PyMOL Python script that loads the backbone (N, CA, C, O; Angstrom):
from pymol import cmd

cmd.read_pdbstr("""\
ATOM      1  N   MET A   1     -86.649  45.161 -37.343  1.00  0.00           N
ATOM      2  CA  MET A   1     -87.412  44.792 -36.167  1.00  0.00           C
ATOM      3  C   MET A   1     -87.326  43.271 -36.021  1.00  0.00           C
ATOM      4  O   MET A   1     -87.514  42.537 -36.991  1.00  0.00           O
ATOM      5  N   SER A   2     -87.045  42.812 -34.817  1.00  0.00           N
ATOM      6  CA  SER A   2     -86.968  41.373 -34.584  1.00  0.00           C
ATOM      7  C   SER A   2     -88.367  40.761 -34.608  1.00  0.00           C
ATOM      8  O   SER A   2     -89.370  41.461 -34.477  1.00  0.00           O
ATOM      9  N   SER A   3     -88.410  39.452 -34.776  1.00  0.00           N
ATOM     10  CA  SER A   3     -89.713  38.786 -34.822  1.00  0.00           C
ATOM     11  C   SER A   3     -90.436  38.907 -33.480  1.00  0.00           C
ATOM     12  O   SER A   3     -91.664  39.000 -33.455  1.00  0.00           O
ATOM     13  N   ASP A   4     -89.704  38.909 -32.367  1.00  0.00           N
ATOM     14  CA  ASP A   4     -90.354  39.092 -31.054  1.00  0.00           C
ATOM     15  C   ASP A   4     -90.970  40.482 -30.937  1.00  0.00           C
ATOM     16  O   ASP A   4     -92.080  40.633 -30.428  1.00  0.00           O
ATOM     17  N   ARG A   5     -90.247  41.498 -31.409  1.00  0.00           N
ATOM     18  CA  ARG A   5     -90.778  42.866 -31.363  1.00  0.00           C
ATOM     19  C   ARG A   5     -91.956  43.023 -32.312  1.00  0.00           C
ATOM     20  O   ARG A   5     -92.913  43.737 -32.015  1.00  0.00           O
ATOM     21  N   LEU A   6     -91.878  42.353 -33.450  1.00  0.00           N
ATOM     22  CA  LEU A   6     -92.973  42.398 -34.416  1.00  0.00           C
ATOM     23  C   LEU A   6     -94.231  41.764 -33.832  1.00  0.00           C
ATOM     24  O   LEU A   6     -95.328  42.303 -33.972  1.00  0.00           O
ATOM     25  N   LEU A   7     -94.066  40.623 -33.181  1.00  0.00           N
ATOM     26  CA  LEU A   7     -95.215  39.959 -32.560  1.00  0.00           C
ATOM     27  C   LEU A   7     -95.792  40.815 -31.442  1.00  0.00           C
ATOM     28  O   LEU A   7     -97.012  40.919 -31.317  1.00  0.00           O
ATOM     29  N   GLN A   8     -94.936  41.431 -30.626  1.00  0.00           N
ATOM     30  CA  GLN A   8     -95.420  42.309 -29.558  1.00  0.00           C
ATOM     31  C   GLN A   8     -96.175  43.500 -30.137  1.00  0.00           C
ATOM     32  O   GLN A   8     -97.228  43.880 -29.627  1.00  0.00           O
ATOM     33  N   ALA A   9     -95.639  44.083 -31.195  1.00  0.00           N
ATOM     34  CA  ALA A   9     -96.311  45.214 -31.837  1.00  0.00           C
ATOM     35  C   ALA A   9     -97.665  44.795 -32.396  1.00  0.00           C
ATOM     36  O   ALA A   9     -98.627  45.561 -32.334  1.00  0.00           O
ATOM     37  N   SER A  10     -97.747  43.578 -32.943  1.00  0.00           N
ATOM     38  CA  SER A  10     -99.025  43.108 -33.486  1.00  0.00           C
ATOM     39  C   SER A  10    -100.036  42.876 -32.370  1.00  0.00           C
ATOM     40  O   SER A  10    -101.225  43.142 -32.548  1.00  0.00           O
ATOM     41  N   ARG A  11     -99.578  42.382 -31.223  1.00  0.00           N
ATOM     42  CA  ARG A  11    -100.478  42.211 -30.062  1.00  0.00           C
ATOM     43  C   ARG A  11    -101.032  43.559 -29.615  1.00  0.00           C
ATOM     44  O   ARG A  11    -102.221  43.697 -29.327  1.00  0.00           O
ATOM     45  N   GLU A  12    -100.145  44.551 -29.564  1.00  0.00           N
ATOM     46  CA  GLU A  12    -100.575  45.891 -29.153  1.00  0.00           C
ATOM     47  C   GLU A  12    -101.548  46.484 -30.159  1.00  0.00           C
ATOM     48  O   GLU A  12    -102.509  47.152 -29.778  1.00  0.00           O
ATOM     49  N   THR A  13    -101.303  46.241 -31.443  1.00  0.00           N
ATOM     50  CA  THR A  13    -102.190  46.762 -32.482  1.00  0.00           C
ATOM     51  C   THR A  13    -103.588  46.189 -32.348  1.00  0.00           C
ATOM     52  O   THR A  13    -104.564  46.938 -32.398  1.00  0.00           O
ATOM     53  N   ILE A  14    -103.708  44.887 -32.178  1.00  0.00           N
ATOM     54  CA  ILE A  14    -105.040  44.286 -32.067  1.00  0.00           C
ATOM     55  C   ILE A  14    -105.710  44.689 -30.759  1.00  0.00           C
ATOM     56  O   ILE A  14    -106.924  44.888 -30.720  1.00  0.00           O
ATOM     57  N   ALA A  15    -104.928  44.810 -29.689  1.00  0.00           N
ATOM     58  CA  ALA A  15    -105.509  45.205 -28.398  1.00  0.00           C
ATOM     59  C   ALA A  15    -106.058  46.624 -28.452  1.00  0.00           C
ATOM     60  O   ALA A  15    -107.090  46.911 -27.844  1.00  0.00           O
ATOM     61  N   HIS A  16    -105.377  47.519 -29.175  1.00  0.00           N
ATOM     62  CA  HIS A  16    -105.835  48.909 -29.291  1.00  0.00           C
ATOM     63  C   HIS A  16    -106.812  49.105 -30.440  1.00  0.00           C
ATOM     64  O   HIS A  16    -107.709  49.944 -30.359  1.00  0.00           O
ATOM     65  N   GLY A  17    -106.642  48.332 -31.512  1.00  0.00           N
ATOM     66  CA  GLY A  17    -107.438  48.538 -32.714  1.00  0.00           C
ATOM     67  C   GLY A  17    -108.810  47.900 -32.681  1.00  0.00           C
ATOM     68  O   GLY A  17    -109.749  48.400 -33.301  1.00  0.00           O
ATOM     69  N   SER A  18    -108.930  46.790 -31.955  1.00  0.00           N
ATOM     70  CA  SER A  18    -110.222  46.102 -31.900  1.00  0.00           C
ATOM     71  C   SER A  18    -110.289  45.201 -30.677  1.00  0.00           C
ATOM     72  O   SER A  18    -109.746  44.097 -30.668  1.00  0.00           O
ATOM     73  N   GLN A  19    -110.955  45.685 -29.663  1.00  0.00           N
ATOM     74  CA  GLN A  19    -111.077  44.892 -28.446  1.00  0.00           C
ATOM     75  C   GLN A  19    -111.843  43.600 -28.685  1.00  0.00           C
ATOM     76  O   GLN A  19    -111.559  42.587 -28.047  1.00  0.00           O
ATOM     77  N   SER A  20    -112.817  43.624 -29.601  1.00  0.00           N
ATOM     78  CA  SER A  20    -113.587  42.404 -29.852  1.00  0.00           C
ATOM     79  C   SER A  20    -112.725  41.347 -30.549  1.00  0.00           C
ATOM     80  O   SER A  20    -112.801  40.168 -30.200  1.00  0.00           O
ATOM     81  N   PHE A  21    -111.902  41.751 -31.533  1.00  0.00           N
ATOM     82  CA  PHE A  21    -111.005  40.789 -32.182  1.00  0.00           C
ATOM     83  C   PHE A  21    -109.968  40.273 -31.192  1.00  0.00           C
ATOM     84  O   PHE A  21    -109.652  39.084 -31.176  1.00  0.00           O
ATOM     85  N   PHE A  22    -109.439  41.180 -30.363  1.00  0.00           N
ATOM     86  CA  PHE A  22    -108.437  40.776 -29.384  1.00  0.00           C
ATOM     87  C   PHE A  22    -109.026  39.757 -28.412  1.00  0.00           C
ATOM     88  O   PHE A  22    -108.410  38.725 -28.148  1.00  0.00           O
ATOM     89  N   THR A  23    -110.205  40.038 -27.883  1.00  0.00           N
ATOM     90  CA  THR A  23    -110.843  39.114 -26.947  1.00  0.00           C
ATOM     91  C   THR A  23    -111.126  37.775 -27.613  1.00  0.00           C
ATOM     92  O   THR A  23    -110.890  36.723 -27.019  1.00  0.00           O
ATOM     93  N   ALA A  24    -111.627  37.807 -28.835  1.00  0.00           N
ATOM     94  CA  ALA A  24    -111.899  36.560 -29.558  1.00  0.00           C
ATOM     95  C   ALA A  24    -110.610  35.782 -29.816  1.00  0.00           C
ATOM     96  O   ALA A  24    -110.617  34.551 -29.802  1.00  0.00           O
ATOM     97  N   SER A  25    -109.514  36.485 -30.049  1.00  0.00           N
ATOM     98  CA  SER A  25    -108.250  35.797 -30.323  1.00  0.00           C
ATOM     99  C   SER A  25    -107.757  35.008 -29.113  1.00  0.00           C
ATOM    100  O   SER A  25    -106.981  34.064 -29.262  1.00  0.00           O
ATOM    101  N   LEU A  26    -108.199  35.385 -27.933  1.00  0.00           N
ATOM    102  CA  LEU A  26    -107.789  34.664 -26.720  1.00  0.00           C
ATOM    103  C   LEU A  26    -108.365  33.254 -26.674  1.00  0.00           C
ATOM    104  O   LEU A  26    -107.901  32.415 -25.901  1.00  0.00           O
ATOM    105  N   LEU A  27    -109.364  32.995 -27.493  1.00  0.00           N
ATOM    106  CA  LEU A  27    -109.949  31.656 -27.572  1.00  0.00           C
ATOM    107  C   LEU A  27    -109.098  30.716 -28.420  1.00  0.00           C
ATOM    108  O   LEU A  27    -109.276  29.499 -28.368  1.00  0.00           O
ATOM    109  N   LEU A  28    -108.186  31.269 -29.190  1.00  0.00           N
ATOM    110  CA  LEU A  28    -107.342  30.465 -30.077  1.00  0.00           C
ATOM    111  C   LEU A  28    -106.154  29.879 -29.311  1.00  0.00           C
ATOM    112  O   LEU A  28    -105.686  30.470 -28.338  1.00  0.00           O
ATOM    113  N   PRO A  29    -105.670  28.716 -29.754  1.00  0.00           N
ATOM    114  CA  PRO A  29    -104.435  28.188 -29.157  1.00  0.00           C
ATOM    115  C   PRO A  29    -103.294  29.175 -29.399  1.00  0.00           C
ATOM    116  O   PRO A  29    -103.286  29.847 -30.431  1.00  0.00           O
ATOM    117  N   PRO A  30    -102.330  29.284 -28.478  1.00  0.00           N
ATOM    118  CA  PRO A  30    -101.252  30.275 -28.611  1.00  0.00           C
ATOM    119  C   PRO A  30    -100.527  30.248 -29.949  1.00  0.00           C
ATOM    120  O   PRO A  30    -100.200  31.313 -30.471  1.00  0.00           O
ATOM    121  N   ARG A  31    -100.262  29.083 -30.528  1.00  0.00           N
ATOM    122  CA  ARG A  31     -99.525  29.040 -31.795  1.00  0.00           C
ATOM    123  C   ARG A  31    -100.343  29.636 -32.935  1.00  0.00           C
ATOM    124  O   ARG A  31     -99.769  30.176 -33.881  1.00  0.00           O
ATOM    125  N   ILE A  32    -101.648  29.551 -32.870  1.00  0.00           N
ATOM    126  CA  ILE A  32    -102.514  30.140 -33.897  1.00  0.00           C
ATOM    127  C   ILE A  32    -102.791  31.607 -33.566  1.00  0.00           C
ATOM    128  O   ILE A  32    -102.913  32.440 -34.465  1.00  0.00           O
ATOM    129  N   ARG A  33    -102.887  31.911 -32.298  1.00  0.00           N
ATOM    130  CA  ARG A  33    -103.164  33.280 -31.854  1.00  0.00           C
ATOM    131  C   ARG A  33    -102.113  34.251 -32.383  1.00  0.00           C
ATOM    132  O   ARG A  33    -102.452  35.345 -32.836  1.00  0.00           O
ATOM    133  N   ALA A  34    -100.853  33.863 -32.330  1.00  0.00           N
ATOM    134  CA  ALA A  34     -99.782  34.744 -32.807  1.00  0.00           C
ATOM    135  C   ALA A  34     -99.985  35.085 -34.282  1.00  0.00           C
ATOM    136  O   ALA A  34     -99.837  36.239 -34.682  1.00  0.00           O
ATOM    137  N   SER A  35    -100.321  34.086 -35.084  1.00  0.00           N
ATOM    138  CA  SER A  35    -100.558  34.326 -36.513  1.00  0.00           C
ATOM    139  C   SER A  35    -101.776  35.213 -36.721  1.00  0.00           C
ATOM    140  O   SER A  35    -101.771  36.067 -37.608  1.00  0.00           O
ATOM    141  N   ALA A  36    -102.807  35.027 -35.927  1.00  0.00           N
ATOM    142  CA  ALA A  36    -104.007  35.863 -36.035  1.00  0.00           C
ATOM    143  C   ALA A  36    -103.676  37.319 -35.694  1.00  0.00           C
ATOM    144  O   ALA A  36    -104.173  38.238 -36.345  1.00  0.00           O
ATOM    145  N   HIS A  37    -102.845  37.525 -34.683  1.00  0.00           N
ATOM    146  CA  HIS A  37    -102.450  38.886 -34.313  1.00  0.00           C
ATOM    147  C   HIS A  37    -101.644  39.535 -35.429  1.00  0.00           C
ATOM    148  O   HIS A  37    -101.852  40.706 -35.748  1.00  0.00           O
ATOM    149  N   LEU A  38    -100.726  38.782 -36.023  1.00  0.00           N
ATOM    150  CA  LEU A  38     -99.925  39.314 -37.127  1.00  0.00           C
ATOM    151  C   LEU A  38    -100.802  39.661 -38.325  1.00  0.00           C
ATOM    152  O   LEU A  38    -100.630  40.714 -38.940  1.00  0.00           O
ATOM    153  N   LEU A  39    -101.740  38.781 -38.655  1.00  0.00           N
ATOM    154  CA  LEU A  39    -102.630  39.035 -39.785  1.00  0.00           C
ATOM    155  C   LEU A  39    -103.509  40.253 -39.524  1.00  0.00           C
ATOM    156  O   LEU A  39    -103.684  41.095 -40.405  1.00  0.00           O
ATOM    157  N   TYR A  40    -104.055  40.346 -38.325  1.00  0.00           N
ATOM    158  CA  TYR A  40    -104.880  41.508 -37.986  1.00  0.00           C
ATOM    159  C   TYR A  40    -104.059  42.795 -38.123  1.00  0.00           C
ATOM    160  O   TYR A  40    -104.518  43.768 -38.721  1.00  0.00           O
ATOM    161  N   ALA A  41    -102.848  42.793 -37.568  1.00  0.00           N
ATOM    162  CA  ALA A  41    -102.009  43.993 -37.605  1.00  0.00           C
ATOM    163  C   ALA A  41    -101.722  44.415 -39.041  1.00  0.00           C
ATOM    164  O   ALA A  41    -101.744  45.604 -39.358  1.00  0.00           O
ATOM    165  N   TRP A  42    -101.450  43.433 -39.918  1.00  0.00           N
ATOM    166  CA  TRP A  42    -101.176  43.778 -41.323  1.00  0.00           C
ATOM    167  C   TRP A  42    -102.428  44.341 -41.988  1.00  0.00           C
ATOM    168  O   TRP A  42    -102.349  45.341 -42.702  1.00  0.00           O
ATOM    169  N   CYS A  43    -103.571  43.720 -41.765  1.00  0.00           N
ATOM    170  CA  CYS A  43    -104.823  44.226 -42.356  1.00  0.00           C
ATOM    171  C   CYS A  43    -105.154  45.614 -41.827  1.00  0.00           C
ATOM    172  O   CYS A  43    -105.594  46.477 -42.587  1.00  0.00           O
ATOM    173  N   ARG A  44    -104.946  45.839 -40.534  1.00  0.00           N
ATOM    174  CA  ARG A  44    -105.191  47.153 -39.925  1.00  0.00           C
ATOM    175  C   ARG A  44    -104.268  48.188 -40.567  1.00  0.00           C
ATOM    176  O   ARG A  44    -104.697  49.294 -40.898  1.00  0.00           O
ATOM    177  N   HIS A  45    -102.993  47.817 -40.741  1.00  0.00           N
ATOM    178  CA  HIS A  45    -102.024  48.721 -41.363  1.00  0.00           C
ATOM    179  C   HIS A  45    -102.459  49.092 -42.785  1.00  0.00           C
ATOM    180  O   HIS A  45    -102.457  50.266 -43.154  1.00  0.00           O
ATOM    181  N   CYS A  46    -102.828  48.091 -43.571  1.00  0.00           N
ATOM    182  CA  CYS A  46    -103.265  48.350 -44.950  1.00  0.00           C
ATOM    183  C   CYS A  46    -104.499  49.236 -44.981  1.00  0.00           C
ATOM    184  O   CYS A  46    -104.570  50.179 -45.770  1.00  0.00           O
ATOM    185  N   ASP A  47    -105.465  48.942 -44.134  1.00  0.00           N
ATOM    186  CA  ASP A  47    -106.691  49.731 -44.074  1.00  0.00           C
ATOM    187  C   ASP A  47    -106.377  51.176 -43.679  1.00  0.00           C
ATOM    188  O   ASP A  47    -106.893  52.120 -44.276  1.00  0.00           O
ATOM    189  N   ASP A  48    -105.523  51.330 -42.666  1.00  0.00           N
ATOM    190  CA  ASP A  48    -105.157  52.676 -42.235  1.00  0.00           C
ATOM    191  C   ASP A  48    -104.434  53.441 -43.336  1.00  0.00           C
ATOM    192  O   ASP A  48    -104.699  54.625 -43.543  1.00  0.00           O
ATOM    193  N   CYS A  49    -103.519  52.774 -44.047  1.00  0.00           N
ATOM    194  CA  CYS A  49    -102.805  53.442 -45.142  1.00  0.00           C
ATOM    195  C   CYS A  49    -103.775  53.935 -46.207  1.00  0.00           C
ATOM    196  O   CYS A  49    -103.669  55.071 -46.668  1.00  0.00           O
ATOM    197  N   VAL A  50    -104.710  53.095 -46.593  1.00  0.00           N
ATOM    198  CA  VAL A  50    -105.675  53.458 -47.632  1.00  0.00           C
ATOM    199  C   VAL A  50    -106.575  54.592 -47.165  1.00  0.00           C
ATOM    200  O   VAL A  50    -106.908  55.483 -47.947  1.00  0.00           O
ATOM    201  N   ASP A  51    -106.974  54.566 -45.888  1.00  0.00           N
ATOM    202  CA  ASP A  51    -107.883  55.577 -45.354  1.00  0.00           C
ATOM    203  C   ASP A  51    -107.187  56.816 -44.795  1.00  0.00           C
ATOM    204  O   ASP A  51    -107.856  57.770 -44.398  1.00  0.00           O
ATOM    205  N   GLY A  52    -105.836  56.816 -44.758  1.00  0.00           N
ATOM    206  CA  GLY A  52    -105.119  57.952 -44.176  1.00  0.00           C
ATOM    207  C   GLY A  52    -105.348  58.047 -42.685  1.00  0.00           C
ATOM    208  O   GLY A  52    -105.555  59.137 -42.152  1.00  0.00           O
ATOM    209  N   GLN A  53    -105.313  56.905 -42.004  1.00  0.00           N
ATOM    210  CA  GLN A  53    -105.599  56.854 -40.577  1.00  0.00           C
ATOM    211  C   GLN A  53    -104.490  56.131 -39.810  1.00  0.00           C
ATOM    212  O   GLN A  53    -103.590  55.528 -40.394  1.00  0.00           O
ATOM    213  N   THR A  54    -104.588  56.211 -38.498  1.00  0.00           N
ATOM    214  CA  THR A  54    -103.765  55.423 -37.595  1.00  0.00           C
ATOM    215  C   THR A  54    -104.718  54.784 -36.598  1.00  0.00           C
ATOM    216  O   THR A  54    -105.395  55.477 -35.839  1.00  0.00           O
ATOM    217  N   LEU A  55    -104.764  53.461 -36.604  1.00  0.00           N
ATOM    218  CA  LEU A  55    -105.688  52.683 -35.762  1.00  0.00           C
ATOM    219  C   LEU A  55    -107.127  53.189 -35.881  1.00  0.00           C
ATOM    220  O   LEU A  55    -107.859  53.264 -34.894  1.00  0.00           O
ATOM    221  N   GLY A  56    -107.511  53.533 -37.105  1.00  0.00           N
ATOM    222  CA  GLY A  56    -108.886  53.913 -37.379  1.00  0.00           C
ATOM    223  C   GLY A  56    -109.210  55.373 -37.145  1.00  0.00           C
ATOM    224  O   GLY A  56    -110.361  55.776 -37.317  1.00  0.00           O
ATOM    225  N   PHE A  57    -108.228  56.182 -36.757  1.00  0.00           N
ATOM    226  CA  PHE A  57    -108.464  57.603 -36.501  1.00  0.00           C
ATOM    227  C   PHE A  57    -107.699  58.439 -37.526  1.00  0.00           C
ATOM    228  O   PHE A  57    -106.587  58.090 -37.923  1.00  0.00           O
ATOM    229  N   ALA A  58    -108.307  59.544 -37.946  1.00  0.00           N
ATOM    230  CA  ALA A  58    -107.716  60.396 -38.979  1.00  0.00           C
ATOM    231  C   ALA A  58    -106.288  60.788 -38.616  1.00  0.00           C
ATOM    232  O   ALA A  58    -105.984  61.099 -37.465  1.00  0.00           O
ATOM    233  N   ASP A  59    -105.426  60.765 -39.619  1.00  0.00           N
ATOM    234  CA  ASP A  59    -104.022  61.124 -39.454  1.00  0.00           C
ATOM    235  C   ASP A  59    -103.591  61.834 -40.726  1.00  0.00           C
ATOM    236  O   ASP A  59    -103.239  61.192 -41.715  1.00  0.00           O
ATOM    237  N   GLU A  60    -103.620  63.156 -40.698  1.00  0.00           N
ATOM    238  CA  GLU A  60    -103.331  63.954 -41.886  1.00  0.00           C
ATOM    239  C   GLU A  60    -101.925  63.710 -42.423  1.00  0.00           C
ATOM    240  O   GLU A  60    -101.674  63.928 -43.608  1.00  0.00           O
ATOM    241  N   SER A  61    -101.004  63.264 -41.572  1.00  0.00           N
ATOM    242  CA  SER A  61     -99.637  63.008 -42.035  1.00  0.00           C
ATOM    243  C   SER A  61     -99.571  61.798 -42.962  1.00  0.00           C
ATOM    244  O   SER A  61     -98.560  61.582 -43.630  1.00  0.00           O
ATOM    245  N   GLN A  62    -100.644  61.008 -43.005  1.00  0.00           N
ATOM    246  CA  GLN A  62    -100.675  59.800 -43.817  1.00  0.00           C
ATOM    247  C   GLN A  62    -101.295  60.027 -45.195  1.00  0.00           C
ATOM    248  O   GLN A  62    -101.393  59.082 -45.978  1.00  0.00           O
ATOM    249  N   ARG A  63    -101.712  61.239 -45.508  1.00  0.00           N
ATOM    250  CA  ARG A  63    -102.400  61.499 -46.778  1.00  0.00           C
ATOM    251  C   ARG A  63    -101.447  61.370 -47.964  1.00  0.00           C
ATOM    252  O   ARG A  63    -100.440  62.072 -48.046  1.00  0.00           O
ATOM    253  N   ARG A  64    -101.786  60.452 -48.890  1.00  0.00           N
ATOM    254  CA  ARG A  64    -101.032  60.255 -50.126  1.00  0.00           C
ATOM    255  C   ARG A  64    -102.027  59.866 -51.206  1.00  0.00           C
ATOM    256  O   ARG A  64    -103.178  59.535 -50.919  1.00  0.00           O
ATOM    257  N   SER A  65    -101.575  59.909 -52.436  1.00  0.00           N
ATOM    258  CA  SER A  65    -102.448  59.506 -53.537  1.00  0.00           C
ATOM    259  C   SER A  65    -102.684  57.992 -53.445  1.00  0.00           C
ATOM    260  O   SER A  65    -101.892  57.263 -52.847  1.00  0.00           O
ATOM    261  N   SER A  66    -103.764  57.545 -54.035  1.00  0.00           N
ATOM    262  CA  SER A  66    -104.088  56.116 -54.040  1.00  0.00           C
ATOM    263  C   SER A  66    -102.976  55.296 -54.668  1.00  0.00           C
ATOM    264  O   SER A  66    -102.651  54.216 -54.175  1.00  0.00           O
ATOM    265  N   ALA A  67    -102.393  55.789 -55.739  1.00  0.00           N
ATOM    266  CA  ALA A  67    -101.317  55.070 -56.414  1.00  0.00           C
ATOM    267  C   ALA A  67    -100.097  54.949 -55.503  1.00  0.00           C
ATOM    268  O   ALA A  67     -99.461  53.896 -55.456  1.00  0.00           O
ATOM    269  N   GLU A  68     -99.768  56.019 -54.782  1.00  0.00           N
ATOM    270  CA  GLU A  68     -98.623  55.980 -53.859  1.00  0.00           C
ATOM    271  C   GLU A  68     -98.869  54.984 -52.730  1.00  0.00           C
ATOM    272  O   GLU A  68     -97.978  54.220 -52.360  1.00  0.00           O
ATOM    273  N   VAL A  69    -100.068  54.998 -52.195  1.00  0.00           N
ATOM    274  CA  VAL A  69    -100.410  54.078 -51.103  1.00  0.00           C
ATOM    275  C   VAL A  69    -100.314  52.640 -51.583  1.00  0.00           C
ATOM    276  O   VAL A  69     -99.722  51.796 -50.911  1.00  0.00           O
ATOM    277  N   LEU A  70    -100.888  52.360 -52.735  1.00  0.00           N
ATOM    278  CA  LEU A  70    -100.855  51.000 -53.266  1.00  0.00           C
ATOM    279  C   LEU A  70     -99.419  50.536 -53.507  1.00  0.00           C
ATOM    280  O   LEU A  70     -99.060  49.418 -53.138  1.00  0.00           O
ATOM    281  N   GLU A  71     -98.610  51.372 -54.114  1.00  0.00           N
ATOM    282  CA  GLU A  71     -97.209  51.003 -54.370  1.00  0.00           C
ATOM    283  C   GLU A  71     -96.463  50.758 -53.060  1.00  0.00           C
ATOM    284  O   GLU A  71     -95.684  49.811 -52.950  1.00  0.00           O
ATOM    285  N   HIS A  72     -96.704  51.605 -52.081  1.00  0.00           N
ATOM    286  CA  HIS A  72     -96.078  51.449 -50.765  1.00  0.00           C
ATOM    287  C   HIS A  72     -96.469  50.095 -50.141  1.00  0.00           C
ATOM    288  O   HIS A  72     -95.614  49.385 -49.614  1.00  0.00           O
ATOM    289  N   LEU A  73     -97.741  49.751 -50.204  1.00  0.00           N
ATOM    290  CA  LEU A  73     -98.214  48.487 -49.622  1.00  0.00           C
ATOM    291  C   LEU A  73     -97.680  47.281 -50.385  1.00  0.00           C
ATOM    292  O   LEU A  73     -97.344  46.263 -49.780  1.00  0.00           O
ATOM    293  N   VAL A  74     -97.599  47.388 -51.706  1.00  0.00           N
ATOM    294  CA  VAL A  74     -97.028  46.291 -52.507  1.00  0.00           C
ATOM    295  C   VAL A  74     -95.575  46.069 -52.103  1.00  0.00           C
ATOM    296  O   VAL A  74     -95.159  44.929 -51.899  1.00  0.00           O
ATOM    297  N   GLN A  75     -94.805  47.135 -51.987  1.00  0.00           N
ATOM    298  CA  GLN A  75     -93.398  47.010 -51.610  1.00  0.00           C
ATOM    299  C   GLN A  75     -93.251  46.440 -50.193  1.00  0.00           C
ATOM    300  O   GLN A  75     -92.409  45.573 -49.958  1.00  0.00           O
ATOM    301  N   GLN A  76     -94.063  46.921 -49.259  1.00  0.00           N
ATOM    302  CA  GLN A  76     -94.007  46.390 -47.889  1.00  0.00           C
ATOM    303  C   GLN A  76     -94.385  44.913 -47.853  1.00  0.00           C
ATOM    304  O   GLN A  76     -93.775  44.134 -47.120  1.00  0.00           O
ATOM    305  N   THR A  77     -95.379  44.527 -48.632  1.00  0.00           N
ATOM    306  CA  THR A  77     -95.790  43.124 -48.671  1.00  0.00           C
ATOM    307  C   THR A  77     -94.666  42.256 -49.214  1.00  0.00           C
ATOM    308  O   THR A  77     -94.379  41.191 -48.667  1.00  0.00           O
ATOM    309  N   ARG A  78     -94.034  42.702 -50.279  1.00  0.00           N
ATOM    310  CA  ARG A  78     -92.912  41.944 -50.851  1.00  0.00           C
ATOM    311  C   ARG A  78     -91.776  41.799 -49.850  1.00  0.00           C
ATOM    312  O   ARG A  78     -91.185  40.726 -49.721  1.00  0.00           O
ATOM    313  N   ARG A  79     -91.473  42.880 -49.142  1.00  0.00           N
ATOM    314  CA  ARG A  79     -90.399  42.818 -48.145  1.00  0.00           C
ATOM    315  C   ARG A  79     -90.765  41.862 -47.015  1.00  0.00           C
ATOM    316  O   ARG A  79     -89.928  41.084 -46.558  1.00  0.00           O
ATOM    317  N   ALA A  80     -92.002  41.924 -46.573  1.00  0.00           N
ATOM    318  CA  ALA A  80     -92.436  41.035 -45.485  1.00  0.00           C
ATOM    319  C   ALA A  80     -92.370  39.565 -45.924  1.00  0.00           C
ATOM    320  O   ALA A  80     -91.916  38.709 -45.165  1.00  0.00           O
ATOM    321  N   LEU A  81     -92.814  39.283 -47.128  1.00  0.00           N
ATOM    322  CA  LEU A  81     -92.782  37.913 -47.635  1.00  0.00           C
ATOM    323  C   LEU A  81     -91.353  37.409 -47.838  1.00  0.00           C
ATOM    324  O   LEU A  81     -91.099  36.204 -47.814  1.00  0.00           O
ATOM    325  N   ALA A  82     -90.426  38.345 -48.038  1.00  0.00           N
ATOM    326  CA  ALA A  82     -89.020  37.987 -48.189  1.00  0.00           C
ATOM    327  C   ALA A  82     -88.327  37.844 -46.830  1.00  0.00           C
ATOM    328  O   ALA A  82     -87.137  37.540 -46.760  1.00  0.00           O
ATOM    329  N   GLY A  83     -89.083  38.066 -45.759  1.00  0.00           N
ATOM    330  CA  GLY A  83     -88.517  37.922 -44.419  1.00  0.00           C
ATOM    331  C   GLY A  83     -87.908  39.188 -43.860  1.00  0.00           C
ATOM    332  O   GLY A  83     -87.263  39.152 -42.812  1.00  0.00           O
ATOM    333  N   GLU A  84     -88.098  40.313 -44.539  1.00  0.00           N
ATOM    334  CA  GLU A  84     -87.600  41.596 -44.043  1.00  0.00           C
ATOM    335  C   GLU A  84     -88.686  42.239 -43.195  1.00  0.00           C
ATOM    336  O   GLU A  84     -89.805  42.437 -43.668  1.00  0.00           O
ATOM    337  N   PHE A  85     -88.376  42.557 -41.978  1.00  0.00           N
ATOM    338  CA  PHE A  85     -89.344  43.200 -41.101  1.00  0.00           C
ATOM    339  C   PHE A  85     -89.181  44.703 -41.198  1.00  0.00           C
ATOM    340  O   PHE A  85     -88.066  45.223 -41.166  1.00  0.00           O
ATOM    341  N   CYS A  86     -90.300  45.394 -41.317  1.00  0.00           N
ATOM    342  CA  CYS A  86     -90.272  46.856 -41.441  1.00  0.00           C
ATOM    343  C   CYS A  86     -90.120  47.514 -40.090  1.00  0.00           C
ATOM    344  O   CYS A  86     -90.077  48.742 -40.002  1.00  0.00           O
TER     345      CYS A  86
END
""", "prot")
cmd.dss("prot")
cmd.show_as("cartoon", "prot")
cmd.util.cbc("prot")
cmd.orient("prot")
């Protein structure tokens, strides 16, 4: 995924996942807003993985053991920090 697509996906995630966070993010300067959207999207993703949800709603297809979820998130975090977009 390109960085532009990743940023767009993060904007959509915050807009759908939390209207209050999205509205508050509009108060930030654009260069900081993008980082806030990316951070929110990653936190939302991690929370959803742990809870077996998608944007805060139950998603039975996401059910895995705690150890599997943690390992998956560790690997995704390492890839993201290495500049690999999922």
